[in-house]
N, C-alpha and C positions, 0 to 999 in steps of 0.2 A: 507432164505436163500433155495433154491429148493436142496432136496437131490437127488443124483442120483445111491445111490444104488440099487444091485438087491435085495437084502434081508436083513436079519442084519449077515451072515457071509459074501459076497463078495460083496465089495465096486470097485468103479471107481476111488477114488482118495483116497491120505494116509487122508487129514485132513477129508475127510469122516470116516475112520475108529477111526479118533479121538474124533469125533460126538461124533459116535456110546458111543467111550468109557467112555467121559461125561454122556451122555444119562443113559447111566447104571448107573454108579455113585452115580450122581443122583435121579434115582429112587428109591434107596436103602438108601438113606439118607443119602447121604455122599455129602462132599464138592467137587467142583468142583477137580479133581487132578491137583498137577503142574506139565506139561510134561516137558517144559524146550523146546529147537529148538526141532523141527520135524527132525526126521531122517529120509535119505530115506533108501529105499531099495531095494539094485541091484533086477534084474532080478531073478527068483528060488533061490532065497535069505531068509531066517526068519531071522526076526529081533526079537528080546526074552525081555522082562524087567519086572520088578515087580514095579510098582508107588503104595507109598506110598496114604495112604488115612486117613483123617482126616474129625471129623463132629465137626460142629461146632466152627472151626478153633483146635480143639485137637485133635492132633495123635491118631490112632489107629492102634491094634494090626493087624486089618486085612488086604489087598494090595492087589491091582488089578493088577493077572496075565494076561500079554499080548502077544500074539504072531501072529506076522504078516507078512505073505508069499507074496512074488509078484510073481504071476504067469508069464509064458511064454508070457500072453494076456497083461500085465500090468495092471490087476485088483490084485485088495489084496483079499486076505485069511485071516480073522480074526476070531483067537479064542480071548479069554475071562474069566474071570472069577474072583468072590470075595474069596481071603482062608480066 
């Protein structure tokens, strides 16, 4: 799959945001997070959620904190970190 994201902060699609979240989790040794249904984010609104993380199938105390803001251009701004 060809990524069309602008950098590690701005993405053209919501699916690309979730791809980046998965990459971050896997790069840090966690399993792929379970996102459920990808929610839509209305223009000029933010979506915030903390996803549970597992390592080798075992729940971890850490979570993946995600904030996605949809700009008026339709581009998504992703802020995320593991707490």
